[in-house]
C-alpha positions as CSV (number, residue, x, y, z in Angstrom):
1,M,2.7,185.2,239.7
2,T,-0.3,184.8,237.5
3,E,-2.8,187.6,236.6
4,K,-5.4,185.9,238.6
5,E,-3.1,185.8,241.7
6,I,-2.3,189.5,241.2
7,F,-6.0,190.3,240.9
8,E,-6.9,188.3,244.0
9,R,-4.2,189.7,246.2
10,N,-5.0,193.3,245.1
11,L,-8.7,192.7,245.6
12,I,-8.0,191.7,249.3
13,L,-5.8,194.8,249.7
14,S,-8.2,197.2,248.2
15,T,-11.1,195.8,250.2
16,E,-9.1,196.2,253.4
17,F,-8.0,199.7,252.4
18,D,-11.6,200.7,251.8
19,R,-12.5,199.5,255.2
20,Y,-9.5,201.3,256.7
21,I,-10.5,204.7,255.1
22,M,-14.1,204.2,256.2
23,E,-12.9,203.9,259.8
24,H,-10.2,206.6,259.4
25,S,-11.8,209.3,257.3
26,E,-9.0,211.8,258.3
27,F,-6.6,209.6,256.4
28,A,-8.7,209.7,253.3
29,E,-8.9,213.5,253.4
30,N,-5.2,213.7,252.7
31,I,-5.5,211.8,249.4
32,P,-5.6,214.2,246.5
33,R,-8.6,214.1,244.1
34,N,-8.1,211.9,241.1
35,A,-4.8,210.6,242.5
36,Q,-3.7,207.1,241.6
37,I,-3.4,205.0,244.7
38,V,-0.8,202.3,244.7
39,L,-1.0,199.6,247.5
40,L,2.3,198.3,248.7
41,P,2.1,195.4,251.1
42,A,5.3,195.0,253.2
43,N,5.0,191.3,253.4
44,D,4.7,190.8,249.6
45,P,7.6,192.5,247.8
46,E,6.8,190.8,244.5
47,L,3.3,192.3,244.5
48,C,4.8,195.7,245.5
49,D,7.0,195.6,242.4
50,I,4.1,194.6,240.2
51,N,1.8,197.3,241.5
52,I,4.5,200.0,241.0
53,E,5.1,198.9,237.4
54,M,1.3,198.8,236.7
55,A,0.9,202.2,238.2
56,K,3.7,203.6,235.9
57,R,1.9,202.2,232.8
58,Q,-1.6,203.4,233.9
59,K,-0.7,206.8,235.2
60,E,-2.5,209.7,233.4
61,P,-0.5,212.8,232.5
62,N,-0.1,215.2,235.5
63,Q,-1.8,212.7,237.8
64,Q,-0.5,212.5,241.3
65,V,0.5,209.1,242.7
66,V,-0.1,208.1,246.3
67,Y,1.9,205.1,247.6
68,I,0.1,203.4,250.5
69,R,2.6,201.3,252.4
70,I,0.8,198.5,254.3
71,G,2.7,197.1,257.2
72,K,0.5,194.1,257.8
73,I,-3.0,192.8,257.6
74,A,-4.4,191.4,260.8
75,P,-6.2,188.0,260.6
76,Q,-9.8,188.4,259.7
77,M,-12.1,187.9,262.6
78,S,-15.8,187.2,262.5
79,R,-18.1,190.0,263.7
80,L,-21.0,187.6,264.3
81,E,-22.7,187.8,267.7
82,D,-25.2,185.7,269.5
83,V,-24.8,182.7,267.2
84,D,-27.0,179.7,267.9
85,M,-27.0,176.2,266.3
86,E,-29.6,173.6,266.1
87,V,-28.7,170.1,264.8
88,V,-31.8,168.2,263.6
89,A,-31.7,164.4,263.6
90,A,-31.6,162.7,260.2
């Protein structure tokens, strides 16, 4: 897996995790301050291994590590409402 692929996959995961904790603030309250968060998607074992290894290298002394196991990511759905279209003749 290339660095770009790792970045893109983790970007999606982190964006979705941010959304999750915005909607589930009680979940975020249990994350210790200054903890290192490691996202582990169940459907991507290769990325899990990479994220664990990166976390080991980047961990600060005495820093707590929180592993977030992600069972699945639902397909993204549009939140648009009342959409209208006008096709103009050429």
